[in-house]
Structures are given as C-alpha cells and as structure tokens.
C-alpha positions as a Markdown table, in Angstrom:
| # | Residue | x | y | z |
|---|---|---|---|---|
| 1 | Met | -102.0 | -77.9 | -104.2 |
| 2 | Ala | -100.7 | -79.4 | -100.6 |
| 3 | Ser | -100.1 | -83.1 | -103.2 |
| 4 | Lys | -98.1 | -81.2 | -105.6 |
| 5 | Leu | -96.0 | -79.4 | -103.4 |
| 6 | Ile | -95.2 | -83.1 | -101.6 |
| 7 | Asn | -94.3 | -84.5 | -105.0 |
| 8 | Leu | -92.0 | -81.5 | -105.7 |
| 9 | Ile | -90.0 | -82.1 | -102.2 |
| 10 | Ala | -90.5 | -85.4 | -103.3 |
| 11 | Leu | -88.6 | -85.1 | -106.5 |
| 12 | Ser | -85.8 | -82.5 | -105.0 |
| 13 | Thr | -84.8 | -85.2 | -102.3 |
| 14 | Leu | -84.1 | -88.5 | -105.0 |
| 15 | Ala | -82.3 | -85.5 | -106.9 |
| 16 | Ile | -80.1 | -84.6 | -104.3 |
| 17 | Leu | -79.7 | -88.5 | -103.4 |
| 18 | Ala | -78.9 | -89.1 | -107.1 |
| 19 | Ser | -76.3 | -86.7 | -107.2 |
| 20 | Ser | -74.5 | -88.0 | -104.2 |
| 21 | Phe | -74.6 | -91.0 | -105.3 |
| 22 | Gly | -73.2 | -90.0 | -108.7 |
| 23 | Ser | -70.2 | -88.1 | -107.0 |
| 24 | Thr | -69.3 | -91.5 | -105.1 |
| 25 | Asn | -69.4 | -93.8 | -108.2 |
| 26 | Val | -66.8 | -91.3 | -110.1 |
| 27 | Asn | -64.6 | -91.6 | -107.2 |
| 28 | Ala | -64.4 | -95.2 | -107.6 |
| 29 | Leu | -64.0 | -95.2 | -111.5 |
| 30 | Ser | -61.4 | -93.3 | -111.0 |
| 31 | Val | -59.6 | -95.6 | -109.1 |
| 32 | Ser | -60.8 | -98.8 | -110.7 |
| 33 | Ser | -60.2 | -97.1 | -114.3 |
| 34 | Asn | -55.8 | -96.9 | -113.3 |
| 35 | His | -56.0 | -100.8 | -112.5 |
| 36 | His | -57.6 | -101.0 | -115.7 |
| 37 | Ala | -55.4 | -99.2 | -117.8 |
| 38 | Arg | -52.7 | -101.2 | -116.4 |
| 39 | Ser | -54.6 | -104.2 | -117.4 |
| 40 | Val | -55.2 | -103.3 | -120.2 |
| 41 | Ala | -51.6 | -102.0 | -121.2 |
| 42 | His | -50.3 | -105.3 | -120.1 |
| 43 | Gln | -52.8 | -107.5 | -122.2 |
| 44 | Ala | -51.4 | -105.6 | -125.2 |
| 45 | Phe | -48.2 | -105.8 | -124.3 |
| 46 | Ala | -48.4 | -109.2 | -123.5 |
| 47 | Ala | -50.0 | -109.6 | -127.1 |
| 48 | Lys | -46.8 | -108.3 | -128.7 |
| 49 | Lys | -44.6 | -110.6 | -126.5 |
| 50 | Arg | -46.6 | -113.6 | -128.0 |
| 51 | Ala | -46.1 | -112.5 | -131.5 |
| 52 | Ala | -42.5 | -111.3 | -131.2 |
| 53 | Ala | -40.5 | -114.4 | -132.3 |
| 54 | Ser | -43.5 | -116.1 | -134.2 |
| 55 | Gly | -40.9 | -114.9 | -137.7 |
| 56 | Arg | -39.3 | -117.9 | -137.2 |
| 57 | Pro | -40.7 | -121.2 | -138.6 |
| 58 | Lys | -41.6 | -123.6 | -135.1 |
| 59 | Cys | -42.5 | -126.9 | -134.5 |
| 60 | Lys | -45.7 | -125.7 | -133.0 |
| 61 | Pro | -47.4 | -122.6 | -131.8 |
| 62 | Arg | -46.7 | -120.8 | -128.9 |
| 63 | Pro | -46.9 | -117.7 | -127.3 |
| 64 | Ser | -43.4 | -115.8 | -127.3 |
| 65 | Ser | -42.7 | -113.3 | -124.8 |
| 66 | Ser | -40.4 | -111.1 | -125.2 |
| 67 | Ala | -40.4 | -108.4 | -122.4 |
| 68 | Ala | -41.3 | -108.3 | -118.7 |
| 69 | Ala | -43.0 | -104.9 | -119.2 |
| 70 | Pro | -46.6 | -106.4 | -119.0 |
| 71 | Gly | -45.7 | -107.9 | -115.7 |
| 72 | Ser | -44.4 | -104.7 | -114.7 |
| 73 | Thr | -46.6 | -102.4 | -112.7 |
| 74 | Gly | -43.7 | -99.6 | -112.2 |
| 75 | Ala | -44.6 | -99.9 | -108.3 |
| 76 | Pro | -41.3 | -100.0 | -106.5 |
| 77 | Ala | -42.0 | -103.2 | -104.8 |
| 78 | Gln | -38.7 | -105.7 | -103.6 |
| 79 | Pro | -38.4 | -109.2 | -103.1 |
| 80 | Ala | -39.6 | -110.4 | -99.9 |
| 81 | Ala | -36.5 | -111.0 | -97.7 |
| 82 | Gln | -35.5 | -114.8 | -98.2 |
| 83 | Pro | -32.3 | -116.7 | -96.8 |
| 84 | Ala | -29.6 | -116.8 | -99.2 |
| 85 | Gln | -29.6 | -120.3 | -101.0 |
| 86 | Pro | -26.8 | -122.9 | -100.5 |
| 87 | Ala | -24.4 | -123.6 | -103.5 |
| 88 | Pro | -26.2 | -125.4 | -106.4 |
| 89 | Ala | -25.3 | -129.3 | -106.5 |
| 90 | Pro | -22.6 | -130.1 | -108.3 |
| 91 | Pro | -23.4 | -131.7 | -111.7 |
| 92 | Ala | -23.7 | -135.6 | -111.5 |
| 93 | Gln | -21.1 | -137.7 | -113.1 |
| 94 | Gly | -21.1 | -139.6 | -116.1 |
| 95 | Asn | -23.3 | -136.9 | -118.1 |
| 96 | Pro | -22.2 | -135.5 | -121.4 |
| 97 | Thr | -20.2 | -132.5 | -120.9 |
| 98 | Pro | -22.5 | -129.3 | -121.9 |
| 99 | Pro | -20.9 | -127.1 | -125.0 |
| 100 | Pro | -18.9 | -124.3 | -123.6 |
| 101 | Ala | -20.8 | -120.9 | -121.6 |
| 102 | Ser | -20.5 | -118.2 | -124.4 |
| 103 | Ser | -17.5 | -116.6 | -124.6 |
| 104 | Gly | -16.8 | -112.4 | -124.8 |
| 105 | Gly | -18.7 | -110.0 | -123.0 |
| 106 | Lys | -21.9 | -110.1 | -121.0 |
| 107 | Gly | -24.5 | -109.3 | -123.7 |
| 108 | Leu | -27.8 | -110.9 | -124.3 |
| 109 | Leu | -29.8 | -110.6 | -127.4 |
| 110 | Ala | -33.4 | -110.8 | -127.0 |
| 111 | Trp | -34.4 | -111.7 | -130.0 |
| 112 | Gly | -38.0 | -111.2 | -131.7 |
| 113 | Ala | -36.6 | -110.9 | -135.1 |
| 114 | Gly | -37.6 | -114.0 | -137.0 |
| 115 | Ser | -34.7 | -115.9 | -139.2 |
| 116 | Arg | -32.4 | -112.8 | -140.2 |
| 117 | Pro | -29.1 | -114.5 | -141.1 |
| 118 | Asp | -27.8 | -110.9 | -142.2 |
| 119 | Leu | -29.2 | -109.2 | -139.2 |
| 120 | Leu | -27.8 | -111.9 | -136.6 |
| 121 | Lys | -24.4 | -111.7 | -138.6 |
| 122 | Asn | -24.3 | -107.8 | -137.7 |
| 123 | Leu | -25.2 | -107.9 | -134.3 |
| 124 | Lys | -22.8 | -110.2 | -133.3 |
| 125 | Val | -20.5 | -107.4 | -132.2 |
| 126 | Gly | -19.0 | -105.7 | -129.0 |
| 127 | Ser | -20.0 | -107.3 | -125.7 |
| 128 | Val | -22.6 | -109.8 | -127.4 |
| 129 | Ser | -22.2 | -113.4 | -127.0 |
| 130 | Ala | -25.5 | -115.1 | -126.4 |
| 131 | Ile | -29.2 | -115.1 | -128.0 |
| 132 | Tyr | -32.4 | -116.3 | -126.7 |
| 133 | Asn | -36.1 | -116.0 | -128.2 |
| 134 | Trp | -38.8 | -117.1 | -125.5 |
| 135 | Asn | -38.7 | -120.5 | -127.5 |
| 136 | Pro | -37.2 | -123.8 | -126.5 |
| 137 | Glu | -36.6 | -125.4 | -129.9 |
| 138 | Pro | -33.4 | -125.2 | -131.9 |
| 139 | Phe | -32.0 | -122.3 | -133.3 |
| 140 | Pro | -29.5 | -122.7 | -135.7 |
| 141 | Glu | -29.1 | -119.9 | -137.5 |
| 142 | Ala | -28.6 | -117.8 | -134.3 |
| 143 | Glu | -25.9 | -120.9 | -133.6 |
| 144 | Ala | -24.3 | -121.0 | -137.1 |
| 145 | Ala | -23.8 | -116.9 | -136.6 |
| 146 | Gly | -21.5 | -117.6 | -133.3 |
| 147 | Tyr | -24.1 | -117.2 | -130.7 |
| 148 | Glu | -24.4 | -119.2 | -127.5 |
| 149 | Tyr | -28.3 | -120.5 | -127.8 |
| 150 | Ile | -30.2 | -120.3 | -124.7 |
| 151 | Pro | -33.4 | -122.2 | -125.1 |
| 152 | Asn | -36.8 | -121.0 | -122.4 |
| 153 | Leu | -38.7 | -123.1 | -121.2 |
| 154 | Trp | -41.6 | -120.5 | -121.9 |
| 155 | Gly | -44.2 | -122.2 | -120.0 |
| 156 | Glu | -46.6 | -125.3 | -120.0 |
| 157 | Arg | -47.3 | -125.8 | -123.5 |
| 158 | Asp | -43.0 | -126.0 | -123.7 |
| 159 | Val | -42.6 | -128.8 | -121.3 |
| 160 | Asp | -43.3 | -132.0 | -123.3 |
| 161 | Phe | -40.8 | -130.4 | -126.1 |
| 162 | Val | -38.1 | -129.7 | -123.3 |
| 163 | Arg | -38.7 | -133.1 | -121.7 |
| 164 | Asn | -38.6 | -135.0 | -124.7 |
| 165 | Asn | -36.0 | -133.1 | -126.8 |
| 166 | Ile | -33.6 | -131.3 | -124.6 |
| 167 | Lys | -30.6 | -133.6 | -123.1 |
| 168 | Pro | -28.8 | -132.7 | -119.8 |
| 169 | Gly | -25.7 | -131.3 | -121.0 |
| 170 | Gln | -27.1 | -130.6 | -124.6 |
| 171 | Tyr | -27.3 | -126.7 | -123.6 |
| 172 | Ala | -25.0 | -124.8 | -121.2 |
| 173 | His | -27.9 | -122.7 | -120.3 |
| 174 | Ile | -31.4 | -122.7 | -120.3 |
| 175 | Leu | -33.9 | -120.3 | -119.1 |
| 176 | Gly | -36.9 | -120.8 | -117.0 |
| 177 | Phe | -40.6 | -120.2 | -117.4 |
| 178 | Asn | -41.3 | -116.6 | -118.5 |
| 179 | Glu | -43.7 | -114.4 | -116.0 |
| 180 | Pro | -45.2 | -117.4 | -115.2 |
| 181 | Asp | -46.9 | -115.0 | -112.5 |
| 182 | His | -48.8 | -113.1 | -115.2 |
| 183 | Gly | -52.1 | -114.5 | -117.3 |
| 184 | Glu | -51.1 | -113.6 | -120.3 |
| 185 | Gln | -47.6 | -115.0 | -120.0 |
| 186 | Gly | -46.4 | -118.5 | -118.6 |
| 187 | Asn | -49.4 | -118.3 | -116.2 |
| 188 | Met | -48.8 | -121.2 | -113.7 |
| 189 | Asp | -49.3 | -121.9 | -109.9 |
| 190 | Pro | -46.1 | -122.2 | -108.1 |
| 191 | Gly | -46.7 | -125.5 | -107.0 |
| 192 | Arg | -46.9 | -126.6 | -110.2 |
| 193 | Ala | -44.1 | -124.7 | -111.5 |
| 194 | Ala | -41.9 | -126.3 | -108.4 |
| 195 | Gln | -43.1 | -129.5 | -109.6 |
| 196 | Leu | -41.9 | -129.3 | -113.2 |
| 197 | Tyr | -38.5 | -128.0 | -112.3 |
| 198 | Lys | -37.6 | -131.4 | -110.3 |
| 199 | Glu | -39.0 | -133.1 | -113.1 |
| 200 | Ile | -37.5 | -131.5 | -115.7 |
| 201 | Met | -34.9 | -128.7 | -114.9 |
| 202 | Val | -33.2 | -130.8 | -111.9 |
| 203 | Pro | -32.1 | -133.4 | -114.3 |
| 204 | Leu | -30.6 | -131.2 | -116.6 |
| 205 | His | -28.9 | -128.8 | -113.8 |
| 206 | Asn | -27.6 | -132.6 | -112.7 |
| 207 | Gly | -26.3 | -132.7 | -116.2 |
| 208 | Gly | -24.6 | -130.0 | -116.4 |
| 209 | Thr | -26.9 | -127.0 | -117.8 |
| 210 | Arg | -26.9 | -124.3 | -115.7 |
| 211 | Val | -30.6 | -123.4 | -114.6 |
| 212 | Ser | -32.1 | -120.2 | -114.5 |
| 213 | Ser | -35.0 | -119.5 | -112.0 |
| 214 | Pro | -38.4 | -118.7 | -113.5 |
| 215 | Ala | -38.8 | -115.2 | -114.5 |
| 216 | Val | -41.5 | -112.9 | -112.9 |
| 217 | Ser | -42.6 | -109.6 | -113.7 |
| 218 | Asn | -41.2 | -106.8 | -111.5 |
| 219 | Gly | -44.6 | -106.3 | -109.3 |
| 220 | Pro | -45.7 | -107.3 | -106.0 |
| 221 | Asn | -47.7 | -110.1 | -107.3 |
| 222 | Gly | -44.1 | -111.6 | -109.4 |
| 223 | Leu | -42.7 | -111.2 | -106.0 |
| 224 | Glu | -45.3 | -113.2 | -104.5 |
| 225 | Trp | -45.1 | -115.7 | -107.1 |
| 226 | Phe | -41.8 | -116.2 | -106.5 |
| 227 | Lys | -41.6 | -116.6 | -102.8 |
| 228 | Gln | -44.4 | -119.5 | -103.0 |
| 229 | Phe | -42.4 | -120.8 | -105.7 |
| 230 | Val | -39.0 | -121.4 | -103.6 |
| 231 | Gln | -41.4 | -122.9 | -100.8 |
| 232 | Ala | -42.6 | -125.4 | -102.8 |
| 233 | Cys | -39.6 | -126.3 | -104.2 |
| 234 | Gly | -37.9 | -126.4 | -100.4 |
| 235 | Ser | -35.2 | -124.3 | -101.6 |
| 236 | Leu | -34.1 | -123.0 | -105.4 |
| 237 | Glu | -31.1 | -125.5 | -105.0 |
| 238 | Ala | -33.5 | -128.6 | -104.6 |
| 239 | Cys | -35.3 | -126.8 | -107.9 |
| 240 | Gly | -31.9 | -127.3 | -109.5 |
| 241 | Val | -31.8 | -123.4 | -109.8 |
| 242 | Asp | -28.0 | -121.9 | -110.5 |
| 243 | Phe | -28.8 | -118.3 | -111.2 |
| 244 | Ile | -31.8 | -115.8 | -111.1 |
| 245 | Ser | -33.2 | -114.5 | -114.2 |
| 246 | Ala | -35.0 | -111.1 | -113.8 |
| 247 | His | -37.2 | -108.5 | -115.5 |
| 248 | Cys | -37.7 | -104.9 | -114.8 |
| 249 | Tyr | -39.5 | -102.3 | -116.6 |
| 250 | Ala | -39.1 | -98.2 | -115.2 |
| 251 | Thr | -38.0 | -94.9 | -115.9 |
| 252 | Asp | -35.8 | -94.6 | -112.9 |
| 253 | Thr | -32.3 | -96.2 | -113.4 |
| 254 | Ala | -31.8 | -96.5 | -109.7 |
| 255 | Tyr | -35.0 | -98.3 | -109.1 |
| 256 | Val | -33.7 | -100.9 | -112.0 |
| 257 | Gln | -30.7 | -101.0 | -110.9 |
| 258 | Lys | -31.8 | -102.1 | -107.2 |
| 259 | Thr | -34.1 | -104.4 | -108.2 |
| 260 | Phe | -31.7 | -106.6 | -109.4 |
| 261 | Gln | -29.3 | -105.6 | -106.6 |
| 262 | Asp | -32.1 | -107.6 | -104.4 |
| 263 | Trp | -32.4 | -110.5 | -106.0 |
| 264 | His | -29.0 | -111.1 | -105.9 |
| 265 | Asp | -28.6 | -110.4 | -101.9 |
| 266 | Thr | -32.2 | -111.9 | -101.5 |
| 267 | Tyr | -31.1 | -115.3 | -102.8 |
| 268 | Gly | -27.3 | -115.2 | -103.2 |
| 269 | Leu | -27.2 | -116.3 | -106.8 |
| 270 | Asn | -25.5 | -114.5 | -109.8 |
| 271 | Val | -28.6 | -112.8 | -112.2 |
| 272 | Trp | -29.5 | -112.5 | -115.6 |
| 273 | Val | -31.3 | -109.1 | -116.4 |
| 274 | Thr | -33.2 | -110.8 | -119.8 |
| 275 | Glu | -35.8 | -108.3 | -119.6 |
| 276 | Ser | -35.3 | -104.6 | -119.0 |
| 277 | Ala | -36.1 | -100.7 | -120.9 |
| 278 | Ala | -36.7 | -97.4 | -119.9 |
| 279 | Met | -40.6 | -97.9 | -119.7 |
| 280 | Asp | -43.7 | -97.3 | -117.2 |
| 281 | Phe | -46.3 | -99.0 | -117.9 |
| 282 | Val | -48.6 | -97.0 | -115.3 |
| 283 | Thr | -47.8 | -93.2 | -116.0 |
| 284 | Tyr | -46.0 | -94.2 | -119.4 |
| 285 | Gln | -43.7 | -91.1 | -118.7 |
| 286 | Lys | -40.9 | -89.9 | -121.0 |
| 287 | Thr | -37.5 | -90.7 | -120.0 |
| 288 | Asp | -34.1 | -89.8 | -121.6 |
| 289 | Val | -33.2 | -93.2 | -123.0 |
| 290 | Thr | -29.8 | -92.3 | -124.0 |
| 291 | Lys | -28.8 | -91.7 | -120.3 |
| 292 | Phe | -31.0 | -94.9 | -119.4 |
| 293 | Ala | -29.1 | -97.1 | -121.7 |
| 294 | Ser | -25.4 | -95.5 | -120.8 |
| 295 | Glu | -26.2 | -95.8 | -116.9 |
| 296 | Met | -27.5 | -99.7 | -117.5 |
| 297 | Ala | -24.9 | -101.1 | -119.6 |
| 298 | Ala | -21.9 | -99.5 | -117.3 |
| 299 | Trp | -23.7 | -100.5 | -114.4 |
| 300 | Ala | -24.2 | -104.3 | -115.3 |
| 301 | Asn | -20.9 | -104.6 | -116.8 |
| 302 | Ser | -19.2 | -103.0 | -113.6 |
| 303 | Gln | -21.4 | -105.7 | -111.4 |
| 304 | Pro | -19.5 | -108.9 | -110.9 |
| 305 | Trp | -22.9 | -110.7 | -110.1 |
| 306 | Ile | -24.6 | -109.8 | -113.7 |
| 307 | Glu | -23.5 | -113.0 | -115.9 |
| 308 | Lys | -25.9 | -111.6 | -118.9 |
| 309 | Tyr | -27.8 | -108.7 | -119.3 |
| 310 | Ser | -30.4 | -107.6 | -122.3 |
| 311 | Ala | -32.1 | -104.6 | -124.1 |
| 312 | Phe | -35.5 | -105.4 | -124.8 |
| 313 | Met | -35.5 | -106.4 | -127.8 |
| 314 | Val | -34.1 | -107.0 | -131.3 |
| 315 | Ala | -37.4 | -106.3 | -133.2 |
| 316 | Asp | -38.7 | -103.6 | -135.9 |
| 317 | Asn | -41.6 | -103.3 | -133.9 |
| 318 | Leu | -41.7 | -102.9 | -130.2 |
| 319 | Gly | -45.3 | -103.4 | -129.4 |
| 320 | Asn | -46.7 | -100.8 | -126.9 |
| 321 | Val | -43.1 | -100.4 | -125.6 |
| 322 | Asp | -41.9 | -96.7 | -126.3 |
| 323 | Pro | -40.3 | -97.0 | -129.6 |
| 324 | Ser | -37.4 | -94.7 | -128.3 |
| 325 | Asn | -36.4 | -97.8 | -127.0 |
| 326 | Ala | -35.6 | -99.9 | -129.9 |
| 327 | Ile | -31.7 | -100.7 | -130.4 |
| 328 | Ile | -31.6 | -101.8 | -134.1 |
| 329 | Ser | -32.0 | -99.8 | -137.6 |
| 330 | Gly | -32.6 | -101.7 | -140.6 |
| 331 | Ser | -30.0 | -104.5 | -140.3 |
| 332 | Asn | -27.5 | -103.2 | -137.7 |
| 333 | Phe | -27.5 | -101.7 | -134.1 |
| 334 | Asn | -28.6 | -98.2 | -133.9 |
| 335 | Ala | -27.1 | -95.6 | -131.6 |
| 336 | Leu | -28.8 | -97.0 | -128.6 |
| 337 | Gly | -28.0 | -100.2 | -129.8 |
| 338 | Asn | -24.6 | -99.5 | -129.6 |
| 339 | Ile | -24.5 | -97.7 | -126.3 |
| 340 | Tyr | -26.1 | -101.1 | -124.9 |
| 341 | Tyr | -23.7 | -103.7 | -126.2 |
| 342 | Gly | -21.1 | -101.7 | -127.9 |
C-alpha cells in the first residue's frame, strides 16, 4: 500500500512539472512564431519579386525583385547617424556623354508586367518619365514608348552582364543592388558589395552615369548592412554613389515619409523612392490606400530632394502585397494609379 502511495505522489509531481514546462514552451513559441510569420511572409513575397519581371524574355534567368516589402519588418527603425557625404566627383573627361535624363515629372514605374506595348504606351502619362524592372538588360520596348529606362544591377548574378555590356555614359542612371541585406533578394556581404561598386559602378559614375546606392530593406538589418557598406567604401563618394535608392513598406504615411527624409538628412544625397506601398508585413493591418497614395504623391512632388518615386508595382498580381495597392486595371492606370502618377 505504501509503495502505491509513493508511486501516486511521484506521478502527480511529474504531471505538475510537465504542466509547468508546457506553459514555458507556449510562451516561447508565441514569440518565435511571430518571427517565423515575418520570415514566411518575406519568403513568399521574395518569390513573387523574383517572378515579377519574368514575363519579358531575358538572356539568362535571374530573380527579378520588385518591392522591398520582404525586407520590411514594419518596425520603425531609422538609419544610423552618419556624416553627410561629400558631393559626387565630376565625370571624367573624354567619356561618352550619357543620354539625357528623363524629362517630365518624378514618376518612376516599377515594372513587373512583361513585354506589353499597349500598357507601356498607355501608362506614359502624367508625371511618369522613367521605368525599371529589376534587370540590367536592355528594355527596347520601354525606350520606344518614350521612357528613360533605368538598368538595375540587381545582385551578384548580374555582375558579369553589367561589367561586359553596360558602358560608361550608355545610360543616364543605373540602380544598385536590390535588398542585398535580404537572403531571398540581393543577398550580399557589405564588403563584397563595396568591392563590386568600386570595380563596376565607379567607372560608370566617372563616365557620367549617375549611380544609386544599394537599396536595402527598411528594417534594422537593412540599416546595419548599409552602415557597413559605407564603412567598406570609405565614403559613398568613394563607391561612386550619386543618389540614394530607398524602399519602405508601411501603413503609416508619416513613418514612410520620415524614413525617406532620414536617408536624405543622414547622407546628404537626393533620394529615389524605388519601392513603396501601403503594406504592413508584420500585422497585415488594412489601411486607406487612397489616402496613403494621395498623401505620398503630394509629399514626394513637394520635396526637391526626391528625384523619383515609384508605387509598387505595375503588374496584374502583386503577390502577397495587399491587392488594394494595385495601380493598373487592364491596360491602363486605375483610380489609385492616377492618384500616384496623374
């Protein structure tokens, strides 16, 4: 009888301990599942980004990104304070003169709709002046429709193409690495990125092509990556950077505007908003996209240091970005697209 009583007490003790440990695990999972949810959202979005520009034939397969959302964590984090960079060095003498920069407004199309001459023609309205598609290869259909085409050195896999095919002065502008801080995007070490900028981008800069910074995601990882990139360069000028390319996804217009303002204030360079949408990849909270678009477009057009701005993106399918952010319907801008670019 005594032995049975001892066994019963032992079993009760184990049950209490198991219950205690179970409670701890639930709390830990609730924390880690939040990070996992961010990771899954980012990976899914990254997969969409890689497919975004796949509709247009290319010389070789490559990820084509489109928004910076995956890198976006939604956490209000601002760039670490850095001294303003000196003015870019003047173009070297004797190099070809680049084509004229886009005339007209600040509208920049982030293109994920493949080769669609009808759409290209119909969207060349209002403030729209330039176009890019996360790709460094020629986009003759866009140039034929009157856009300034901006090639993009998306990541490591584009290095050989840009090195061998894009000459100093061939283009007025070129965009740098796309979210190199993100494993599903450009995914590069900051030191390696600085090395490639000095090898590839500096000669383009010296030839009269204006060069953008890498465009990191708008979260702590992106800001830390950028800080290390600047340190590896010595200065943004030393890597041939003429302007900042920036991404931001959030539903708070004031936060988005402050993010871009901080890039300008921190580094003393003009800014291109190359990816942005009313999207929170942590909470997926809905917002008034019409109000967001109206405030962002009016604000961007009023800031002299914002040279170009883009809404994410020209495509029929926005992947895991809230479809209420869509800016086209059929072969034309929809109401939201007209607010951004009208």
